Backbone as a printed PyTorch tensor [residue, N CA C, xyz], in Angstrom:
tensor([[[-15.5690, -25.3990,  48.0610],
         [-14.4350, -26.3100,  47.9690],
         [-13.6820, -26.0280,  46.6780]],

        [[-12.3840, -25.9450,  46.7600],
         [-11.5570, -25.6590,  45.6000],
         [-11.0520, -26.9400,  44.9460]],

        [[-10.8110, -26.8490,  43.6530],
         [-10.2210, -27.9750,  42.9310],
         [ -8.7230, -27.9950,  43.1960]],

        [[ -8.2050, -29.1840,  43.4900],
         [ -6.7710, -29.3170,  43.7730],
         [ -5.9890, -29.3050,  42.4720]],

        [[ -4.9390, -28.5250,  42.4320],
         [ -4.0310, -28.4900,  41.2820],
         [ -2.6250, -28.7880,  41.7930]],

        [[ -2.0390, -29.8500,  41.2890],
         [ -0.7050, -30.2520,  41.7420],
         [  0.3400, -29.2600,  41.2620]],

        [[  1.3360, -29.0500,  42.0830],
         [  2.4630, -28.1950,  41.7330],
         [  3.6930, -29.0860,  41.5500]],

        [[  4.6610, -28.6640,  40.7510],
         [  5.8500, -29.5140,  40.5260],
         [  6.5720, -29.9270,  41.8030]],

        [[  6.5110, -29.1310,  42.8400],
         [  7.1670, -29.4800,  44.0960],
         [  6.4340, -30.5520,  44.8820]],

        [[  5.1670, -30.7680,  44.5980],
         [  4.3520, -31.7470,  45.3270],
         [  4.5400, -33.1710,  44.8260]],

        [[  5.1780, -33.3180,  43.6830],
         [  5.2190, -34.6160,  43.0160],
         [  6.3450, -35.4740,  43.5660]],

        [[  5.9950, -36.7160,  43.8860],
         [  6.9750, -37.6960,  44.3480],
         [  7.0630, -38.7980,  43.2990]],

        [[  8.2280, -38.9270,  42.6900],
         [  8.4040, -39.9150,  41.6250],
         [  9.0220, -41.1930,  42.1840]],

        [[  8.4930, -42.3260,  41.7280],
         [  9.0240, -43.6240,  42.0980],
         [  9.7100, -44.2370,  40.8860]],

        [[ 10.4540, -45.2930,  41.1250],
         [ 11.0560, -46.0910,  40.0570],
         [ 10.3730, -47.4430,  40.0590]],

        [[  9.9240, -47.8810,  38.8900],
         [  9.1880, -49.1310,  38.7550],
         [  9.9190, -50.0180,  37.7500]],

        [[ 10.0830, -51.2940,  38.0960],
         [ 10.7350, -52.2680,  37.2230],
         [  9.6810, -53.2310,  36.6940]],

        [[  9.6650, -53.4020,  35.3570],
         [  8.7230, -54.3140,  34.7070],
         [  9.5070, -55.3080,  33.8730]],

        [[  9.2170, -56.5900,  34.0680],
         [  9.8100, -57.6390,  33.2420],
         [  8.8360, -57.9390,  32.1130]],

        [[  9.2470, -57.6990,  30.8640],
         [  8.3600, -57.8290,  29.7070],
         [  8.2900, -59.2450,  29.1590]],

        [[  8.9180, -60.1960,  29.7980],
         [  8.9390, -61.5590,  29.2730],
         [  7.5500, -62.1700,  29.3110]],

        [[  7.0150, -62.5180,  28.1180],
         [  5.7220, -63.1530,  28.0090],
         [  4.5280, -62.2210,  28.0810]],

        [[  4.7440, -60.9170,  28.2160],
         [  3.6520, -59.9490,  28.3280],
         [  3.2270, -59.5050,  26.9320]],

        [[  1.9250, -59.3510,  26.7140],
         [  1.3900, -58.8950,  25.4350],
         [  1.7530, -57.4220,  25.2480]],

        [[  2.2480, -57.0790,  24.0770],
         [  2.8000, -55.7450,  23.8030],
         [  1.8010, -54.6250,  24.0410]],

        [[  0.6000, -54.7160,  23.5170],
         [ -0.3710, -53.6350,  23.6500],
         [ -0.7830, -53.3880,  25.0860]],

        [[ -0.9590, -54.4480,  25.8440],
         [ -1.3300, -54.3100,  27.2500],
         [ -0.1850, -53.7150,  28.0650]],

        [[  1.0410, -54.1120,  27.7440],
         [  2.2160, -53.5350,  28.4050],
         [  2.3170, -52.0560,  28.0860]],

        [[  2.1680, -51.6960,  26.8200],
         [  2.3230, -50.3060,  26.4010],
         [  1.2640, -49.4100,  27.0230]],

        [[  0.0320, -49.8840,  27.1000],
         [ -1.0240, -49.0460,  27.6700],
         [ -0.8060, -48.8240,  29.1670]],

        [[ -0.3610, -49.8490,  29.8740],
         [ -0.1050, -49.6990,  31.3010],
         [  1.0920, -48.7780,  31.5540]],

        [[  2.1310, -48.9060,  30.7310],
         [  3.3160, -48.0540,  30.8870],
         [  2.9700, -46.6050,  30.5730]],

        [[  2.1850, -46.3600,  29.5300],
         [  1.7860, -44.9940,  29.1930],
         [  0.9450, -44.3850,  30.3190]],

        [[  0.0890, -45.1740,  30.9120],
         [ -0.7460, -44.7320,  32.0330],
         [  0.1300, -44.3130,  33.2150]],

        [[  1.1540, -45.1140,  33.4980],
         [  2.0550, -44.8170,  34.6130],
         [  2.9880, -43.6510,  34.3150]],

        [[  3.4750, -43.5580,  33.0760],
         [  4.3460, -42.4340,  32.7050],
         [  3.5990, -41.1130,  32.8090]],

        [[  2.3400, -41.1400,  32.4720],
         [  1.5160, -39.9390,  32.5180],
         [  1.1900, -39.5550,  33.9570]],

        [[  1.1480, -40.5280,  34.8630],
         [  0.8630, -40.2660,  36.2700],
         [ -0.6030, -40.3770,  36.6110]],

        [[ -1.3950, -41.0050,  35.7510],
         [ -2.8340, -41.0850,  35.9670],
         [ -3.2150, -42.0400,  37.0920]],

        [[ -2.2740, -42.8380,  37.5630],
         [ -2.5620, -43.7510,  38.6630],
         [ -2.4630, -43.0560,  40.0130]],

        [[ -2.0360, -41.8050,  40.0400],
         [ -1.8560, -41.0680,  41.2940],
         [ -3.0820, -40.2130,  41.5940]],

        [[ -3.2980, -39.9780,  42.8740],
         [ -4.4200, -39.1630,  43.3170],
         [ -4.1990, -37.7010,  42.9310]],

        [[ -2.9650, -37.2570,  42.9010],
         [ -2.6680, -35.8550,  42.6250],
         [ -2.4610, -35.5770,  41.1360]],

        [[ -2.9980, -36.4110,  40.2550],
         [ -2.8170, -36.2320,  38.8130],
         [ -3.3580, -34.8860,  38.3420]],

        [[ -2.5410, -34.1900,  37.5820],
         [ -2.9480, -32.9730,  36.8930],
         [ -2.5120, -33.1050,  35.4460]],

        [[ -3.3900, -32.8150,  34.4930],
         [ -3.0470, -33.0460,  33.0920],
         [ -1.9570, -32.1410,  32.5430]],

        [[ -1.6870, -31.0220,  33.2080],
         [ -0.6730, -30.0990,  32.6930],
         [  0.6670, -30.2230,  33.3970]],

        [[  0.8080, -31.1630,  34.3210],
         [  2.0450, -31.3600,  35.0740],
         [  2.5390, -32.7800,  34.8270]],

        [[  3.8520, -32.9260,  34.6890],
         [  4.4490, -34.2560,  34.5500],
         [  4.5710, -34.8650,  35.9360]],

        [[  3.6470, -35.7580,  36.2830],
         [  3.6550, -36.3470,  37.6220],
         [  3.7990, -37.8660,  37.5760]],

        [[  4.3290, -38.4040,  36.4680],
         [  4.4820, -39.8430,  36.3320],
         [  5.7460, -40.3790,  36.9790]],

        [[  5.8640, -41.6990,  36.9780],
         [  7.0060, -42.3890,  37.5580],
         [  8.0300, -42.7340,  36.4830]],

        [[  9.2270, -43.1110,  36.9330],
         [ 10.2470, -43.6470,  36.0370],
         [  9.9580, -45.1350,  35.8440]],

        [[  9.9640, -45.5900,  34.6030],
         [  9.6610, -46.9810,  34.2850],
         [ 10.8910, -47.6200,  33.6580]],

        [[ 11.3250, -48.7530,  34.2170],
         [ 12.4340, -49.5320,  33.6720],
         [ 11.8620, -50.8560,  33.1800]],

        [[ 12.0440, -51.1340,  31.8910],
         [ 11.5470, -52.3780,  31.3060],
         [ 12.7400, -53.2240,  30.8960]],

        [[ 12.7650, -54.4800,  31.3620],
         [ 13.8370, -55.4080,  30.9970],
         [ 13.2520, -56.5260,  30.1410]],

        [[ 14.1120, -57.2860,  29.4900],
         [ 13.7390, -58.3870,  28.5950],
         [ 12.7990, -57.9150,  27.4870]],

        [[ 13.1510, -56.8250,  26.8470],
         [ 12.3060, -56.2370,  25.8030],
         [ 12.1690, -57.1540,  24.5910]],

        [[ 13.1520, -57.9720,  24.3430],
         [ 13.1020, -58.8420,  23.1650],
         [ 12.1440, -60.0110,  23.3540]],

        [[ 11.6790, -60.2620,  24.5860],
         [ 10.8130, -61.4010,  24.8750],
         [  9.3440, -61.0120,  25.0020]],

        [[  8.9910, -59.8270,  24.5470],
         [  7.5970, -59.3900,  24.5850],
         [  6.7960, -60.1980,  23.5650]],

        [[  5.5320, -60.4620,  23.8560],
         [  4.6940, -61.2910,  22.9900],
         [  3.8230, -60.4170,  22.0990]],

        [[  3.6240, -60.8880,  20.8740],
         [  2.7560, -60.2280,  19.9070],
         [  1.6350, -61.2150,  19.5820]],

        [[  0.3840, -60.7780,  19.6810],
         [ -0.7450, -61.6730,  19.4140],
         [ -1.0880, -61.6750,  17.9320]],

        [[ -1.7780, -62.7110,  17.5210],
         [ -2.2190, -62.8160,  16.1350],
         [ -1.0570, -62.9990,  15.1740]],

        [[ -1.2290, -62.5050,  13.9590],
         [ -0.1980, -62.6000,  12.9270],
         [  0.5690, -61.2990,  12.7610]],

        [[  0.5730, -60.4710,  13.7930],
         [  1.2020, -59.1580,  13.6690],
         [  2.7130, -59.2350,  13.4640]],

        [[  3.3450, -60.2930,  13.9250],
         [  4.7880, -60.4110,  13.7050],
         [  5.1240, -60.4550,  12.2250]],

        [[  4.2620, -61.0810,  11.4440],
         [  4.5210, -61.2200,  10.0180],
         [  3.7970, -60.1800,   9.1810]],

        [[  2.6120, -59.7550,   9.5990],
         [  1.7880, -58.8900,   8.7670],
         [  1.9790, -57.4050,   9.0280]],

        [[  2.2840, -57.0050,  10.2480],
         [  2.4110, -55.5830,  10.5700],
         [  3.7490, -55.0770,  10.0510]],

        [[  3.6820, -54.0630,   9.2140],
         [  4.8910, -53.5220,   8.5950],
         [  5.0730, -52.0680,   8.9880]],

        [[  6.3080, -51.6840,   9.1820],
         [  6.6640, -50.3070,   9.4720],
         [  7.3810, -49.7450,   8.2560]],

        [[  6.9530, -48.5710,   7.8280],
         [  7.4970, -47.9530,   6.6230],
         [  8.2620, -46.6880,   6.9830]],

        [[  9.2980, -46.3790,   6.1960],
         [  9.9920, -45.1050,   6.2750],
         [ 10.5840, -44.8220,   4.9020]],

        [[ 10.9180, -43.5660,   4.6730],
         [ 11.4290, -43.1620,   3.3660],
         [ 12.7930, -42.5300,   3.5560]],

        [[ 13.7020, -42.8300,   2.6510],
         [ 15.0790, -42.3450,   2.7490],
         [ 15.2740, -40.9900,   2.0830]],

        [[ 14.1930, -40.4170,   1.5120],
         [ 14.2340, -39.1440,   0.7820],
         [ 15.0170, -39.2350,  -0.5160]],

        [[ 15.2120, -40.4180,  -1.0180],
         [ 15.7700, -40.6340,  -2.3560],
         [ 14.6710, -41.2560,  -3.2220]],

        [[ 14.7420, -41.0710,  -4.5320],
         [ 13.7160, -41.6860,  -5.3890],
         [ 13.6940, -43.2060,  -5.2280]],

        [[ 12.5160, -43.7420,  -5.0260],
         [ 12.3680, -45.1810,  -4.8270],
         [ 12.8780, -45.6400,  -3.4800]],

        [[ 12.9480, -44.7500,  -2.5150],
         [ 13.5510, -45.0590,  -1.2150],
         [ 12.5740, -45.4570,  -0.1390]],

        [[ 11.4100, -45.9850,  -0.5020],
         [ 10.4580, -46.4410,   0.5060],
         [ 10.9270, -47.7850,   1.0550]],

        [[ 11.1450, -47.8460,   2.3480],
         [ 11.6280, -49.0660,   3.0010],
         [ 10.5400, -49.6020,   3.9210]],

        [[ 10.5830, -50.8880,   4.1840],
         [  9.6420, -51.5060,   5.1020],
         [ 10.3330, -52.6140,   5.8810]],

        [[  9.8030, -52.8470,   7.0920],
         [ 10.3200, -53.9170,   7.9380],
         [  9.1610, -54.4510,   8.7600]],

        [[  9.0890, -55.7580,   8.9100],
         [  8.0210, -56.3490,   9.7090],
         [  8.3650, -56.2670,  11.1900]],

        [[  7.3430, -56.3960,  12.0290],
         [  7.5670, -56.3300,  13.4670],
         [  8.4440, -57.4870,  13.9400]],

        [[  8.2840, -58.6500,  13.3460],
         [  9.1200, -59.8020,  13.7040],
         [ 10.5770, -59.5630,  13.3800]],

        [[ 10.8480, -58.8880,  12.2520],
         [ 12.2320, -58.5830,  11.8820],
         [ 12.8520, -57.5870,  12.8500]],

        [[ 12.0580, -56.6550,  13.3440],
         [ 12.5830, -55.6820,  14.3100],
         [ 12.8800, -56.3690,  15.6360]],

        [[ 11.9800, -57.2650,  16.0710],
         [ 12.1780, -57.9620,  17.3490],
         [ 13.3870, -58.8880,  17.3270]],

        [[ 13.7040, -59.4580,  16.1760],
         [ 14.8690, -60.3370,  16.0880],
         [ 16.1060, -59.5930,  15.6070]],

        [[ 15.9840, -58.3040,  15.3750],
         [ 17.0930, -57.5170,  14.8420],
         [ 17.9930, -56.9480,  15.9180]],

        [[ 18.6410, -55.8570,  15.5680],
         [ 19.6630, -55.2510,  16.4120],
         [ 19.0790, -54.4760,  17.6030]],

        [[ 17.9030, -53.8600,  17.4310],
         [ 17.3050, -53.0280,  18.4800],
         [ 15.8500, -53.4340,  18.7460]],

        [[ 15.6150, -54.5660,  19.4100],
         [ 14.2260, -54.9900,  19.6600],
         [ 13.4960, -54.1010,  20.6660]],

        [[ 14.2130, -53.2990,  21.4320],
         [ 13.5600, -52.4200,  22.4060],
         [ 12.7570, -51.3160,  21.7280]],

        [[ 13.0340, -51.0420,  20.4680],
         [ 12.3320, -49.9760,  19.7560],
         [ 10.8570, -50.2920,  19.5480]],

        [[ 10.4860, -51.5600,  19.5390],
         [  9.0740, -51.9300,  19.3880],
         [  8.2840, -51.4290,  20.5920]],

        [[  8.7980, -51.6220,  21.7910],
         [  8.1160, -51.1640,  23.0030],
         [  8.1250, -49.6440,  23.0720]],

        [[  9.2540, -49.0360,  22.7530],
         [  9.3510, -47.5790,  22.8220],
         [  8.3350, -46.9300,  21.8880]],

        [[  8.2280, -47.4130,  20.6570],
         [  7.2910, -46.8310,  19.7000],
         [  5.8440, -47.0900,  20.1060]],

        [[  5.5510, -48.2580,  20.6710],
         [  4.1850, -48.5550,  21.1010],
         [  3.7550, -47.6030,  22.2180]],

        [[  4.6540, -47.3300,  23.1610],
         [  4.3360, -46.4120,  24.2570],
         [  4.2900, -44.9790,  23.7340]],

        [[  5.2150, -44.6240,  22.8680],
         [  5.2960, -43.2620,  22.3400],
         [  4.0220, -42.8690,  21.6050]],

        [[  3.3990, -43.8190,  20.9430],
         [  2.1730, -43.5370,  20.2060],
         [  0.9530, -43.4240,  21.1150]],

        [[  1.1020, -43.7620,  22.3970],
         [  0.0130, -43.6060,  23.3550],
         [  0.1720, -42.3640,  24.2240]],

        [[  1.2970, -41.6920,  24.1080],
         [  1.5690, -40.4680,  24.8650],
         [  1.2800, -39.2720,  23.9540]],

        [[  0.8410, -38.1630,  24.5370],
         [  0.5380, -36.9820,  23.7370],
         [  1.7870, -36.4610,  23.0380]],

        [[  1.5890, -35.9020,  21.8600],
         [  2.7050, -35.4530,  21.0230],
         [  2.9370, -33.9660,  21.2170]],

        [[  3.5480, -33.6090,  22.3270],
         [  3.8910, -32.2210,  22.6200],
         [  5.0680, -32.2050,  23.5810]],

        [[  5.4020, -31.0490,  24.1150],
         [  6.5660, -30.9210,  24.9930],
         [  6.4030, -31.7550,  26.2620]],

        [[  5.1960, -31.8030,  26.7990],
         [  4.9590, -32.5970,  28.0040],
         [  5.1350, -34.0870,  27.7210]],

        [[  4.6740, -34.5500,  26.5560],
         [  4.8430, -35.9430,  26.1750],
         [  6.3010, -36.3250,  26.0030]],

        [[  7.0880, -35.4280,  25.4250],
         [  8.5280, -35.7010,  25.2730],
         [  9.2080, -35.7720,  26.6340]],

        [[  8.7840, -34.9430,  27.5630],
         [  9.3380, -34.9760,  28.9170],
         [  8.9710, -36.2780,  29.6250]],

        [[  7.7470, -36.7650,  29.3910],
         [  7.3080, -38.0130,  30.0060],
         [  8.0460, -39.2040,  29.4020]],

        [[  8.3130, -39.1610,  28.1090],
         [  9.0160, -40.2710,  27.4550],
         [ 10.4640, -40.3880,  27.9120]],

        [[ 11.0400, -39.3130,  28.4370],
         [ 12.4180, -39.3830,  28.9450],
         [ 12.5160, -40.2490,  30.1880]],

        [[ 11.3970, -40.5310,  30.8340],
         [ 11.4040, -41.3550,  32.0370],
         [ 11.1880, -42.8320,  31.7360]],

        [[ 11.1460, -43.1890,  30.4570],
         [ 11.0210, -44.5910,  30.0510],
         [ 12.4010, -45.1360,  29.7050]],

        [[ 12.7810, -46.2390,  30.3450],
         [ 14.0850, -46.8630,  30.1310],
         [ 13.8500, -48.3200,  29.7590]],

        [[ 14.1650, -48.6940,  28.4980],
         [ 13.9060, -50.0360,  28.0020],
         [ 15.2350, -50.7080,  27.6830]],

        [[ 15.4030, -51.9630,  28.1440],
         [ 16.6600, -52.6780,  27.9650],
         [ 16.4240, -54.0850,  27.4390]],

        [[ 17.3320, -54.5150,  26.5830],
         [ 17.3500, -55.8880,  26.1000],
         [ 18.1240, -56.6970,  27.1270]],

        [[ 17.5790, -57.8170,  27.5440],
         [ 18.2420, -58.6330,  28.5560],
         [ 17.7450, -58.2770,  29.9470]],

        [[ 18.2700, -58.9780,  30.9290],
         [ 17.7920, -58.8350,  32.3030],
         [ 18.5760, -57.8180,  33.1250]],

        [[ 19.6700, -57.2810,  32.5990],
         [ 20.4700, -56.3240,  33.3610],
         [ 20.0410, -54.8950,  33.0320]],

        [[ 20.1060, -54.0410,  34.0470],
         [ 19.8410, -52.6190,  33.8400],
         [ 20.7100, -51.8240,  34.8090]],

        [[ 21.0720, -50.5800,  34.4560],
         [ 21.9680, -49.7890,  35.3000],
         [ 21.2570, -48.9700,  36.3730]],

        [[ 20.0030, -49.2710,  36.6970],
         [ 19.2350, -48.4520,  37.6320],
         [ 19.0210, -49.1480,  38.9750]],

        [[ 19.9300, -50.0140,  39.3600],
         [ 19.7840, -50.7250,  40.6320],
         [ 19.9180, -49.7810,  41.8260]],

        [[ 20.6710, -48.6910,  41.6860],
         [ 20.8620, -47.7520,  42.7840],
         [ 19.5640, -47.0220,  43.1460]],

        [[ 18.6360, -46.9160,  42.2000],
         [ 17.3650, -46.2470,  42.4810],
         [ 16.3780, -47.1650,  43.2000]],

        [[ 16.7210, -48.4320,  43.3680],
         [ 15.9050, -49.4280,  44.0480],
         [ 14.4720, -49.4420,  43.5080]],

        [[ 14.3010, -49.8140,  42.2280],
         [ 12.9490, -49.8050,  41.6620],
         [ 12.0880, -50.9100,  42.2580]],

        [[ 10.8170, -50.5930,  42.4820],
         [  9.8840, -51.6110,  42.9710],
         [  9.3820, -52.4040,  41.7710]],

        [[  9.1890, -53.6930,  41.9630],
         [  8.8050, -54.5920,  40.8750],
         [  7.2940, -54.5510,  40.6920]],

        [[  6.8690, -54.3570,  39.4510],
         [  5.4580, -54.3700,  39.1030],
         [  5.2030, -55.6010,  38.2480]],

        [[  4.4300, -56.5480,  38.7780],
         [  4.1660, -57.7970,  38.0680],
         [  2.8770, -57.6680,  37.2720]],

        [[  3.0050, -57.3860,  35.9910],
         [  1.8450, -57.1960,  35.1250],
         [  1.1350, -58.5140,  34.8690]],

        [[  1.8620, -59.6180,  34.8610],
         [  1.2620, -60.9200,  34.5840],
         [  0.2230, -61.3030,  35.6350]],

        [[  0.4050, -60.8740,  36.8660],
         [ -0.5320, -61.2190,  37.9300],
         [ -1.7340, -60.2820,  37.9830]],

        [[ -1.6530, -59.1440,  37.3050],
         [ -2.7670, -58.1970,  37.3330],
         [ -4.0010, -58.7400,  36.6140]],

        [[ -3.7830, -59.3860,  35.4760],
         [ -4.8840, -59.8970,  34.6680],
         [ -4.3590, -61.0800,  33.8700]],

        [[ -5.0950, -62.1840,  33.7880],
         [ -4.5970, -63.3300,  33.0160],
         [ -4.4630, -63.0480,  31.5300]],

        [[ -5.1500, -62.0280,  31.0210],
         [ -5.0450, -61.6870,  29.6150],
         [ -3.7380, -60.9710,  29.2790]],

        [[ -3.0160, -60.5270,  30.2970],
         [ -1.7580, -59.8090,  30.0660],
         [ -0.6490, -60.7090,  29.5520]],

        [[ -0.7470, -62.0090,  29.8060],
         [  0.2440, -62.9330,  29.2890],
         [ -0.3850, -63.7230,  28.1560]],

        [[  0.4320, -64.1190,  27.2490],
         [ -0.0810, -64.8290,  26.0860],
         [ -0.2570, -66.2870,  26.4270]],

        [[ -1.4510, -66.7970,  26.1980],
         [ -1.7260, -68.2110,  26.4290],
         [ -1.1450, -69.0520,  25.3050]],

        [[ -0.3440, -70.0420,  25.6570],
         [  0.2790, -70.8630,  24.6250],
         [ -0.4850, -72.1290,  24.3800]]])
């Protein structure tokens, strides 16, 4: 018996819509990375991009557990002397581009090579409930119903 190896022509990509409202960030990111990679499919091959297109709406309403909104800091340097900058996760979520929190969380779970960059191109994150991918007829994936731990208990 031979081992099956998927070919690029064998892959069928779907479009999946996820509403991030009330979903815990880490659980959302791990599930999205799993789907982008294509590991949920029977024909998964580690060297082929066989994942689905993922559309995430309401990115600003994602939940962060614990004190990470205030304590978790992101650093970058401007390449000038004394140019070390920092911003908390809460400041990013209430700022101009709250979708970047989800993008970075998923990006850090995907491999850092050419295949990972190709997989990240299939991630579409939007602030608000509108998205321009209605023509692709994405199927809705309800993460909140998969596990009660996926939503934050208030």
